[in-house]
C-alpha positions in Angstrom: 0.2 -0.1 0.2 1.9 2.9 -1.4 1.2 6.5 0.6 2.2 10.1 0.1 3.4 12.4 2.6 2.6 16.1 1.8 4.4 19.4 3.0 2.6 22.4 1.8 4.4 24.6 1.9 7.8 24.7 3.1 8.5 27.4 5.2 11.6 29.7 5.4 12.5 30.0 2.0 12.5 32.4 -0.8 9.0 31.8 -2.3 6.4 28.6 -2.5 6.6 25.2 -2.4 5.8 21.9 -1.3 7.0 18.7 -1.0 5.9 15.4 -1.2 7.3 12.0 0.3 6.6 8.8 -0.8 6.5 5.9 1.0 6.3 2.1 -0.1 3.8 -0.9 0.5 6.5 -1.9 3.2 6.1 1.9 4.5 9.7 2.4 3.5 10.5 5.7 1.8 10.6 5.1 -1.7 11.3 9.1 -3.0 10.7 12.8 -3.0 9.6 15.3 -4.6 10.4 19.1 -4.3 7.7 21.1 -6.6 7.2 24.6 -7.2 3.7 25.5 -7.7 3.1 28.4 -9.0 4.0 30.5 -12.2 5.2 33.3 -13.6 6.5 33.2 -16.9 9.1 35.8 -17.8 11.0 34.1 -20.3 7.7 34.2 -22.4 6.4 37.5 -21.8 9.6 39.3 -22.9 9.7 38.2 -25.8 8.7 41.4 -28.0 11.1 43.4 -26.3 14.2 44.7 -26.7 17.5 43.2 -25.8 18.3 46.7 -24.2 15.1 46.4 -21.3 16.4 43.1 -20.4 18.4 44.4 -17.7 15.4 46.0 -16.3 13.3 43.8 -16.4 14.6 40.8 -15.3 15.8 41.6 -12.3 12.4 42.1 -11.2 11.9 38.5 -11.0 13.5 38.6 -7.9 13.8 40.9 -4.8 16.4 38.9 -3.1 18.8 38.0 -6.1 17.8 41.2 -8.5 21.6 42.0 -9.0 22.5 38.6 -10.5 19.8 39.0 -12.7 20.7 42.3 -14.0 24.3 41.4 -14.3 23.5 38.3 -16.8 21.9 40.0 -18.5 23.5 42.8 -19.1 26.3 39.9 -20.5 24.5 38.9 -22.5 23.6 42.3 -24.1 27.5 42.3 -24.3 27.1 38.8 -26.8 24.5 40.5 -28.8 26.7 43.6 -29.4 29.9 41.7 -29.9 31.9 43.9 -27.5 34.8 43.7 -24.7 33.4 46.0 -22.3 35.9 48.7 -20.7 37.9 47.1 -18.0 36.3 49.8 -15.6 33.1 48.3 -16.1 34.4 44.7 -15.5 35.8 45.5 -11.8 32.7 47.5 -10.9 30.2 44.7 -12.2 32.5 42.3 -10.1 32.2 44.9 -7.3 29.0 44.9 -7.4 28.6 40.9 -7.4 30.3 40.6 -4.2 28.4 43.0 -2.6 25.4 40.5 -3.4 26.9 37.5 -2.7 27.4 39.0 0.8 24.3 40.3 1.5 22.1 37.1 0.4 24.6 34.8 1.9 24.3 36.5 5.2 20.2 36.8 5.0 20.3 32.7 4.4 22.8 31.8 7.3 21.2 34.3 9.8 18.0 34.6 9.4 16.5 31.3 7.6 19.1 28.7 8.5 20.7 29.4 11.8 17.3 29.0 13.9 17.4 25.3 13.6 20.9 24.7 14.4 20.9 27.2 17.0 17.4 26.9 18.7 17.0 23.2 18.1 15.5 20.8 15.9 12.2 20.4 18.4 12.0 24.0 19.4 8.6 25.3 18.1 8.3 26.9 15.0 6.9 30.1 16.5 10.2 31.1 18.1 12.5 28.9 15.3 12.9 32.4 13.6 15.3 35.1 13.1 13.0 36.9 16.1 13.6 33.9 18.3 17.3 34.2 17.3 17.1 38.1 18.2 15.4 37.0 21.5 18.4 34.0 21.7 21.3 35.9 20.9 20.6 39.7 20.1 24.3 40.1 19.1 24.9 37.5 16.6 21.6 38.6 15.2 21.9 42.1 15.2 25.6 41.6 13.4 24.0 39.2 10.8 21.3 41.9 10.1 24.2 44.0 9.4 26.3 42.3 7.9 23.4 41.8 4.8 23.7 45.8 5.2 27.5 46.5 4.2 27.0 44.0 0.9 23.2 45.9 0.2 25.2 49.4 0.9 27.7 48.6 -1.8 24.6 48.1 -4.3 22.9 51.1 -3.9 26.6 53.3 -3.6 27.4 52.1 -6.9 23.5 51.7 -8.5 21.6 54.1 -6.5 19.4 51.3 -4.6 19.5 48.4 -3.0 16.8 46.5 -5.1 16.4 46.6 -8.8 19.2 49.0 -9.3 18.7 50.3 -13.3 22.8 50.3 -13.1 24.2 47.9 -15.5 23.6 47.6 -19.3 24.9 46.2 -22.6 28.4 47.2 -22.9 29.0 48.5 -19.0 27.3 50.5 -16.5 26.7 53.8 -15.9 28.5 55.2 -13.2 31.7 54.7 -11.7 32.8 54.7 -7.9 32.8 57.8 -6.2 35.3 58.6 -3.6 32.5 59.0 -1.5 31.2 56.0 -2.1 34.6 53.9 -1.6 34.8 55.6 1.8 31.7 54.9 3.2 32.3 50.5 1.6 36.0 51.4 3.3 33.9 51.9 6.9 32.1 48.8 6.9 35.3 46.6 6.7 36.4 46.2 10.3 33.2 45.4 11.0 32.1 42.9 8.3 35.4 41.1 8.7 34.9 40.6 12.5 31.1 38.9 12.0 32.3 36.9 9.2 35.1 35.2 11.6 32.2 35.3 14.6 30.0 33.2 11.9 32.7 30.9 11.2 33.9 29.8 14.4 30.3 29.3 15.5 29.2 27.3 12.8 32.3 24.7 13.4 31.4 24.5 16.8 28.2 23.8 15.1 29.5 21.2 13.5 30.8 19.3 16.2 27.7 18.8 17.7 26.0 17.8 14.5 27.8 14.8 12.8 24.1 13.3 12.5 22.8 15.7 10.5 26.1 16.1 8.0 25.9 12.8 7.5 22.0 12.5 6.8 21.7 16.2 5.2 21.7 15.9 1.5 25.0 13.7 1.6 25.7 11.5 -1.8 27.7 11.6 -4.7 26.8 13.9 -7.5 28.0 16.1 -10.2 29.2 20.0 -9.6 29.6 22.9 -12.0 30.2 26.1 -11.6 32.8 28.9 -13.3 36.2 28.7 -12.6 39.2 30.7 -13.8 41.6 29.8 -16.4 44.0 28.8 -13.7 41.1 27.2 -11.7 40.7 30.1 -9.3 37.7 31.0 -7.5 35.6 32.8 -9.9 31.9 34.4 -10.0 31.6 36.8 -13.1 33.5 35.4 -15.7 35.5 32.1 -16.5 34.4 29.2 -17.7 32.4 26.3 -16.8 33.8 23.3 -14.9 32.1 19.7 -13.9 34.2 17.6 -11.4 32.4 14.6 -9.8 32.5 13.3 -5.8 36.0 12.3 -6.2 37.2 15.7 -7.3 38.4 14.3 -10.8 37.7 17.4 -13.8 35.0 15.9 -16.1 34.7 18.6 -18.1 36.7 21.9 -18.4 37.4 25.5 -19.5 33.2 25.2 -21.8 32.5 28.6 -22.8 29.3 29.3 -20.8 27.4 30.1 -24.4 27.8 26.6 -25.2 26.4 25.4 -22.0 23.5 23.4 -24.7 26.4 21.3 -25.2 26.3 19.7 -21.7 23.5 21.0 -20.0 20.1 19.1 -20.6 16.5 20.4 -19.5 14.3 18.1 -17.8 10.3 18.5 -16.9 8.1 17.6 -14.3 4.8 17.1 -14.4 4.1 18.1 -10.6 6.2 21.3 -10.4 7.0 24.4 -12.4 10.6 23.9 -12.1 12.9 22.5 -14.4 15.3 19.6 -14.0 18.9 20.1 -15.4 21.5 17.6 -15.6 24.9 16.9 -17.0 23.9 15.7 -20.9 26.3 13.7 -21.6 25.5 11.1 -18.2 21.9 11.4 -18.9 19.0 12.3 -16.4 19.9 9.5 -13.5 23.4 9.9 -13.5 23.8 13.4 -14.5 22.7 15.0 -11.8 24.9 17.5 -10.6 25.0 20.4 -7.9 25.6 24.6 -8.2 26.1 27.2 -5.6 28.7 28.1 -3.1 29.6 24.1 -2.3 30.1 23.5 -5.7 31.8 26.5 -6.4 34.6 25.6 -3.5 34.7 21.9 -5.0 35.7 23.1 -8.1 37.7 25.6 -7.8 41.7 25.6 -6.1 42.1 29.0 -4.5 40.7 32.4 -3.7 43.9 34.4 -4.1 43.1 36.2 -0.8 44.6 34.9 2.4 42.0 34.7 5.0 40.0 32.6 2.8 42.4 30.4 1.0 43.2 29.3 4.3 39.6 28.6 4.7 39.4 27.2 2.1 41.9 24.4 3.1 40.2 23.8 6.2 36.4 23.1 4.4 38.0 20.7 1.6 39.4 18.5 4.6 35.6 18.2 5.5 35.5 15.7 2.4 36.9 12.6 0.8 37.4 14.1 -2.4 34.7 16.7 -2.8 33.2 17.6 -0.5 29.5 15.9 -0.9 27.5 16.5 2.2 24.8 19.8 1.4 24.8 20.4 5.7 28.2 22.2 4.6 26.4 24.4 2.0 26.1 26.6 5.4 30.0 26.7 5.5 30.8 27.5 2.1 28.0 30.3 2.3 30.5 31.5 5.2 33.8 31.0 3.4 32.5 32.7 0.1 31.4 35.7 2.2 35.4 36.1 4.0 36.4 35.8 0.6 34.3 38.4 -0.8 34.9 41.4 2.0 38.7 40.4 1.5 38.4 40.8 -2.3 36.2 44.2 -1.4 39.2 45.5 0.5 41.5 45.0 -2.5 39.2 46.5 -4.7 39.2 49.7 -3.4 42.4 50.7 -4.0 41.9 50.0 -7.8 42.3 54.0 -9.4 39.7 51.9 -12.1 36.7 51.8 -10.1 36.9 56.2 -10.7 37.4 55.7 -14.6 34.7 57.6 -16.5 35.1 54.9 -19.7 32.8 53.1 -18.6 30.3 52.0 -21.8 31.5 50.2 -25.4 29.0 51.0 -27.7 28.0 48.9 -30.5 24.8 47.7 -32.5 23.2 44.6 -33.3 26.0 42.4 -34.4 25.1 39.0 -32.9 21.6 37.5 -33.4 22.2 35.2 -30.3 23.6 35.9 -26.8 24.4 34.0 -23.7 25.2 35.8 -20.7 26.3 33.9 -17.6 27.2 34.8 -13.7 27.2 33.0 -10.5 24.8 33.7 -8.6 25.0 33.7 -4.4 22.9 30.4 -5.5 24.7 29.1 -8.4 25.5 29.5 -11.8 23.0 31.7 -13.7 22.2 31.5 -17.5 20.9 34.5 -19.3 20.3 33.2 -23.2 18.2 35.5 -25.7 17.9 35.3 -29.5 16.7 38.5 -31.3 15.9 40.0 -34.4 18.2 42.7 -36.6 16.0 45.3 -34.5 17.1 43.6 -31.2 13.5 42.4 -30.4 13.6 39.1 -28.1 12.4 36.2 -30.4 13.3 33.5 -27.6 14.3 33.9 -23.8 16.1 31.6 -22.0 16.7 31.7 -18.2 18.4 28.9 -16.1 18.7 29.5 -12.5 20.5 28.3 -9.6 17.5 26.9 -8.0 16.5 24.6 -11.0 19.7 23.2 -11.4 19.6 22.1 -7.8 16.3 20.6 -8.2 17.2 16.5 -8.7 19.3 17.3 -5.7 17.0 18.5 -3.6 14.5 15.9 -4.0 17.4 13.3 -3.2 18.0 15.3 -0.3 14.8 15.2 1.0 14.1 11.5 0.7 17.5 10.4 2.9 16.7 12.7 5.7 13.0 11.2 5.0 13.9 7.5 5.2 16.3 8.2 8.4 13.4 10.4 10.3 9.8 9.4 9.4 8.9 6.9 11.4 5.5 5.3 9.8 3.3 8.0 9.2 3.5 10.1 12.2 3.7 13.9 11.6 6.5 14.9 14.1 7.4 19.1 13.9 10.8 17.7 14.3 10.9 15.2 11.0 9.2 17.8 9.1 11.9 20.4 10.0 15.0 18.6 9.3 13.2 18.2 6.1 12.6 21.5 5.6 16.0 22.3 6.3 17.3 19.6 4.4 15.9 22.1 1.4 16.9 24.9 3.3 20.0 24.1 2.4 20.2 25.0 -1.0 18.3 28.2 -0.3 16.5 27.9 -3.0 15.0 31.2 -4.7 11.8 30.2 -5.8 10.6 33.3 -8.0 13.7 33.0 -9.8 12.4 29.7 -10.8 9.1 31.1 -12.1 6.5 31.2 -9.2 4.8 33.7 -7.3 5.4 34.1 -3.5 2.8 32.4 -1.0 1.7 32.3 2.3 4.2 30.3 4.3 2.0 28.1 6.4 2.3 24.2 6.1 0.2 21.8 5.3 0.8 18.1 5.6 -1.6 15.0 4.8 0.0 11.5 5.2 -2.4 10.1 1.7 -3.1 6.7 1.6 -3.1 4.5 -2.2 -6.8 6.0 -2.6 -6.1 9.0 -2.0 -7.8 8.9 1.3 -6.2 11.0 4.4 -4.5 9.0 7.0 -2.9 11.6 9.1 -3.3 15.5 9.2 -1.6 18.6 10.4 -1.6 22.4 10.1 0.9 25.2 11.3 -1.1 27.9 10.9 
């Protein structure tokens, strides 16, 4: 008698989704599915617009990672114009992307995930959130909020707004870094370094008491994909694609992002609006891969800045080949924050950031352009096809959350196999299953859904569809 457990919606993620856990005839977990249940359709309704409008339109996909779409869209526009943007424009885009990584990772770690492992899996959901964290450790919660603010300040200093800045354009950027902006960013650096070190020390202590979570929360062999520099260094807004396997061996390398369709296939699931990309040469089953901070740290050999390089060595020591536990996404985010702050500090001494040579000027030179950049959650592709007037004929967006979809399904199934006892629905079990999804920090607005109310409805269904057990969160 097969059964199905539904968690609807999943809480403390960006957006609205549900989880189904399937039981076989013997009552054992046979699989799981992560469903994105609402549709937006940005790809379709952008058809007919000018490619020059896209850096203004696509950031509206999401209020948490608008910069990621802004930059990937501008890069697609660069390709349609067939230009190399001025060096100053590239450096300024990179600075904004570092600010985006800091603000998004800080939100994920301090606001969305830390309440689970700091307040306890058994604590009630009414207090297991950022407000409960404020009551438990006001200093840590405030520091996390301010670390996110630091990243947002960089975005605002460059783009004029913290959210949806109309700043990057095909061919470059609109404005440089002012002396006042440079001083403002520099003044934040000591606090940003201190908070990041505190969070790293804290999570290392968490790992000592959460061995079970490290072993069970998405710990399985898979491929990893992301951008790397030519020398194998960490890359976030350039470079080429690299795939490695769970042993750490490189299976494909230095693939131009414009050729992404040669290595990435997209499967569609009837139960979700979320795509399921896979490594095409191996097919959907064997081609499961992960993107984002865990993948980027597995792929790269170095950051090129001392503190982050030291942390990278400690991180890599946690795996045999690649680090395969998705619970360590949290650690990887903190290492990336540290690297970003170091790189921001280094960038502030570059005179090019104040240059007035910020844009390349050209018309339509290519009818197809691909822009790829590392969003906080993973590699983001914007693929545009235009006519001779620059009007979009076809748009394809591949976002990080979709690329982690197959891995999230496997993560939920792995956690449920260990913590689900019969058909009993317990709060700690539900939270652990949800946390398996939070490890990936999914951004469902980017995955074509619209925001929904964050309640929770769980049902255990028998083979005939009748309800065996039910629980609700209001």
